[in-house]
SENU-734316 format. One line per field, with one value per residue (C-alpha): z, x, y. Coordinates in Angstrom, 2 decimals. Each point is the difference from the previous one (the first is absolute). Last residue first. Example, Ala and Ser with C-alpha at 12.3 -4.5 7.8 and 13.67 -1.06 7.14 Angstrom:
% residues 2
z: (7.14_0.66);
x: (13.67_-1.37);
y: (-1.06_-3.44);
//
This chain:
% residues 302
z: (72.44_-2.63_-0.14_-2.22_1.56_-1.09_2.29_-0.26_0.36_2.86_0.13_-2.22_-3.41_-0.19_-0.07_-2.89_0.72_-1.98_-0.17_2.56_0.71_1.58_-0.07_-2.27_0.62_-3.04_0.40_-0.11_-0.63_2.72_-0.16_0.34_1.70_-1.16_1.31_-1.57_1.28_3.83_1.56_2.78_3.36_1.68_-1.53_0.14_-2.61_0.77_-0.17_1.76_-2.29_0.45_-2.14_1.80_3.12_0.06_1.73_-2.89_-2.33_-3.62_-2.11_-2.45_2.38_3.52_0.60_-1.69_-0.23_-1.48_-2.46_2.72_-0.66_2.72_1.94_-2.75_-3.02_0.38_3.57_1.07_-1.72_1.34_3.67_1.41_3.59_3.03_2.35_0.46_-3.78_-0.67_2.90_-0.89_-2.35_2.53_2.26_-2.84_-0.07_-2.32_-0.59_-0.12_-0.68_-2.68_-1.61_-0.08_2.42_-1.85_0.92_2.13_0.63_2.22_1.93_3.38_-0.16_-1.76_-2.39_2.95_1.88_-2.61_0.32_3.78_-0.31_-2.73_2.03_3.10_-1.87_-1.68_3.31_1.41_-3.12_0.65_0.71_-3.42_-2.05_-1.11_1.47_-2.27_-2.98_-0.72_-2.45_1.06_-2.38_1.92_-1.21_0.88_-1.05_-0.26_-3.77_-0.99_-3.67_-0.26_2.59_3.05_0.86_3.34_-0.23_2.13_1.00_2.54_2.42_0.72_2.81_-0.39_3.01_-0.50_1.74_-2.78_-0.60_-2.58_-2.67_-1.39_-3.13_0.24_-2.79_-3.69_-2.44_-2.61_-3.60_-2.30_-0.22_2.25_1.58_-3.11_0.46_-2.54_2.41_-0.16_2.69_2.68_-0.93_0.15_3.57_0.95_-1.22_-3.18_-0.71_-3.24_-2.42_2.59_0.53_3.65_1.20_3.52_1.96_2.57_2.13_0.07_2.23_2.92_2.25_-2.26_-3.13_1.11_0.74_-3.42_-1.00_-2.23_-2.60_2.40_-1.97_-3.76_-2.47_-3.40_-3.69_-1.04_3.13_-0.01_-3.73_0.57_2.78_2.61_2.73_-0.78_0.06_3.32_1.53_-1.43_1.84_3.24_-0.31_-1.07_1.51_-0.99_-2.91_-0.53_-3.33_-0.77_-3.31_-1.79_-3.62_-0.62_-2.01_2.88_2.18_-2.20_-0.16_3.78_0.56_-2.26_1.93_3.26_-1.12_-0.98_3.31_2.01_-1.77_2.30_2.11_3.27_-0.53_-1.88_-2.19_1.97_-2.62_-0.02_-3.11_0.31_-2.79_0.68_-0.76_0.61_-3.47_-0.31_-1.60_-3.39_0.24_-2.56_-2.96_-1.64_-3.09_2.10_-2.35_-1.43_3.42_-0.19_2.42_3.09_2.06_3.56_2.18_3.38_1.00_1.37_2.48_0.17_3.55_0.47);
x: (1.31_-1.79_-1.51_-0.32_-1.48_0.25_-1.36_0.61_-2.48_0.25_-0.14_3.10_1.16_-3.41_-0.26_-0.31_-0.06_1.82_-1.63_0.65_2.63_2.38_-1.54_1.59_-0.81_-0.84_0.12_-2.76_-0.30_-0.31_-2.46_1.55_-2.41_0.18_0.77_0.49_0.83_0.44_1.24_2.67_0.24_-1.60_-0.42_-1.69_0.27_-1.99_0.00_-2.76_-2.75_-2.01_-1.59_-2.40_0.49_-2.14_2.62_0.05_1.24_-1.12_2.49_-0.16_1.44_0.55_2.40_0.62_-3.43_0.00_-2.80_-2.54_-0.53_-2.32_2.82_1.00_2.25_2.88_-0.02_-1.37_2.92_2.55_-1.12_1.12_1.35_-1.48_0.83_-3.72_-0.55_2.60_-1.22_-3.78_0.10_1.67_-3.09_-2.12_2.14_2.62_2.36_3.23_1.81_2.12_2.09_0.21_0.77_0.90_1.68_-0.13_2.12_2.59_2.43_-1.78_-1.98_-3.32_0.42_1.30_-3.24_-2.02_2.18_-0.57_-3.76_-0.19_1.95_-2.13_-3.20_1.44_1.01_-3.50_-1.38_2.15_-2.73_-1.55_2.93_3.37_2.18_0.98_2.26_1.44_2.12_0.68_1.28_0.85_0.21_2.80_0.09_3.14_0.61_-3.58_-0.63_2.58_-1.86_1.73_-0.69_0.07_-0.25_-2.21_-0.55_-2.77_0.35_-1.80_1.00_-3.14_-1.97_1.04_1.01_2.04_3.71_0.42_2.56_2.34_1.48_1.36_-0.07_-0.22_0.02_-2.85_1.11_-1.32_3.37_2.41_1.87_-0.18_3.42_1.61_2.38_-1.92_2.35_-1.68_-3.49_1.35_1.14_-3.37_-1.71_-2.14_-3.57_-1.98_2.23_1.22_-3.68_-0.69_-0.54_-1.36_-0.07_-2.34_0.47_-0.70_-0.14_1.58_2.91_2.54_-1.22_0.75_3.61_0.57_2.93_1.15_-2.74_-2.76_-1.28_0.45_0.92_-1.42_0.52_2.88_0.17_-3.72_-0.04_2.97_-1.81_2.50_-1.37_-3.58_0.84_1.75_-2.96_-2.31_1.94_0.02_-3.82_-1.55_-3.47_-0.38_1.50_-0.03_1.22_0.76_0.63_-2.25_0.53_-3.41_1.48_2.31_-2.91_-0.99_3.68_0.23_-3.26_1.23_3.35_-1.80_-2.12_3.09_1.60_-3.16_-0.60_-2.80_-2.13_1.43_1.92_-2.70_1.29_-1.66_0.31_0.55_0.66_0.92_0.22_1.67_-0.83_2.24_1.29_1.64_-2.21_0.94_-0.37_-2.21_1.06_-2.84_-2.32_-2.84_-0.82_3.45_1.50_3.76_1.86_1.92_2.97_0.53_2.49_1.60_2.76_2.85_2.80_2.53_0.88_3.69);
y: (186.96_-2.02_-3.45_-3.12_-3.12_-3.61_-2.63_-3.79_-2.83_-2.35_-3.82_0.07_-1.27_-1.61_-3.82_-2.45_-3.73_-2.57_-3.39_-2.68_-2.69_2.55_3.48_2.63_3.60_2.21_3.70_2.58_3.70_2.56_2.94_3.53_2.42_3.60_3.44_3.43_3.47_-0.29_3.23_0.08_1.67_-2.97_-3.49_-3.36_-2.74_-3.14_-3.81_-1.94_1.32_-3.14_-2.69_-2.30_-2.04_-3.19_-2.11_-2.43_2.60_0.40_1.83_2.93_2.60_-1.21_2.80_3.38_1.43_3.54_-0.74_0.57_3.65_1.36_1.53_2.39_-0.53_2.54_0.98_-3.35_-1.79_2.43_-0.38_3.34_-0.05_1.60_-2.93_-0.73_0.23_-2.72_-2.15_0.20_-3.03_-2.21_0.16_-1.25_-3.11_-1.61_2.86_-2.04_3.21_-1.66_2.80_3.72_2.77_3.28_3.27_3.08_3.01_-1.71_2.17_-0.46_-3.33_0.15_-2.98_-2.08_1.03_-1.70_-2.95_-0.34_0.53_-2.58_-2.61_0.62_-0.64_-3.00_-1.45_0.48_-1.73_-3.01_-2.56_0.25_-1.11_1.49_2.64_2.91_-0.44_3.40_1.98_3.59_2.71_3.19_3.60_2.41_3.68_2.17_-0.77_1.03_-0.45_-2.89_-1.89_-1.47_-3.64_-1.89_-3.77_-2.26_-3.51_-0.83_-2.91_-3.26_-2.29_-2.17_0.98_3.58_3.21_1.61_0.38_2.80_-1.04_2.62_1.52_3.53_2.65_-0.39_2.95_-0.01_0.32_2.71_1.71_-2.03_2.96_2.20_1.62_-2.44_-1.69_-3.29_-1.53_2.20_-1.40_-3.53_0.63_1.50_-3.10_-0.03_-1.03_0.26_-1.97_-2.42_-1.01_-1.00_-3.53_-0.70_-3.26_-1.40_-3.11_-3.75_-3.08_1.92_-1.05_1.81_1.75_3.59_-0.96_-1.58_2.14_2.95_-0.47_1.05_2.87_0.30_2.74_-0.98_-0.18_-2.17_-2.25_-0.44_-1.10_-2.30_-1.89_-1.24_2.30_-0.97_-3.70_0.40_1.80_-2.60_-2.71_2.07_0.31_3.28_0.34_3.68_1.80_3.79_1.24_3.69_1.73_-2.48_-0.81_-1.71_-2.76_-0.57_-1.15_-2.85_-1.26_0.32_-1.81_-2.91_-0.08_-0.13_-2.89_-1.99_0.72_-0.86_-3.32_-1.19_2.44_1.20_3.17_1.93_2.98_2.72_2.67_3.79_2.05_3.69_2.71_3.30_3.61_3.06_0.18_3.46_2.58_1.44_3.79_1.74_2.18_1.75_-0.26_-1.27_-2.80_-0.27_-0.70_0.53_-2.13_1.22_-1.24_1.08_1.94_-0.58_2.39_-2.05_0.59_-2.79_-1.09_-0.94);
//
């Protein structure tokens, strides 16, 4: 039986205006995206350090790229993850078969709620400030490296009939796959504009290593969150090759990005990795970064 409801709001008294003003529902979210580097030594230990660092920022959404099967197991066994997050790819290892790594997504269990959980609440608020969760899917992309895009549909509390999409990506790597990256971006931009979807966010490792890559966000009529907040001339947005000297001569680059449509970026920062010691038999310990990528933290509103 359907229960009829008349939606109302709570108000707080504003002493400055001497009036009662409605308290808006929280329609903002914080996202952290990080390519955690599958190939450097001690991947599980490095992933744990990145997770500890990330949790201090209290993200609502966590996108991880280059997650190996061993790191996946470590994340799923982590008490902090079990206590605070809803996690993709816990049901099986299908997405990790025949590839060296894959993406994962963690969603805060205090900000996101399933339709079933909402019905169990029984308080007539349907989750309050919580975002409702929709479908979870992987988009198979044309790719040299069998890359895909992981997305989750969310429904904001301020607009129960509206769907937005969170897409985590790791686009194809290296110079010779630009044509794949161009196809991948076009496909994903279209996914955000499918019927029934009001927009969303694409974030992760865009592997934007060439000037041609830098136009792909604009070409697909998406908003580059870093550019929108800091401008194109700001070079502090580099996420790869930061603080290291490379033998190939490549300097720091903004390989990782956050692109969106139908959303508004509010704040964005680059998260620098710390270091970890790696033992070498018969030699001194060497310190390496937690990852060869920096992380990105972006807050946005719907």
